[in-house]
C-alpha positions, 0 to 999 in steps of 0.5 A: 501499500501507498503507506507501507511505501511512505514507510520503507523511505522513511525507515531508509533515511535514517542514518542519512544525510540531515543535509539532504532530507528532511526525514534524515534531518527529523532522525537528526535532531531526535524523539523531541522534535518528530514530538514537536512537530508532529503536533504542529501536523496533528493541530494544523489539521484539527485546525484544518478541519474547522476552518477551512477545504475537504481539499485542505484537510487532505493535505494536512492529515497526509503530513500527519501520517509522514511524521506519525511513521516517522517516529514509529521508525525511531521508535522502531515500530511498525504500520503493521503492529498498529494495525495488528493493535486496531483489530485486536480492538475491532469488535470492542466498544471504544468504551470499553477499550478505553476503560481497558486501558486505562485499569 
């Protein structure tokens, strides 16, 4: 899928030249910078959803997913790990799942 291809590119940039790759630069700046960018993109997506067109939301969502994948790669998490977790939650009430996480 496009997400798998994107994740492969993100992973390939680990240890790359920060002068040549934005992704390599994020990795070199560390988890704090990656988290900051992820938060920024999440906020921009929410603001776009509130105030902008669906096309703007699509573009911001793409940025958000990209930065989330950088964080996953930094944490040695794969998309498959996340998809497996979602599959495990399938058929479970969100209210019940949240109660389980809090215990």
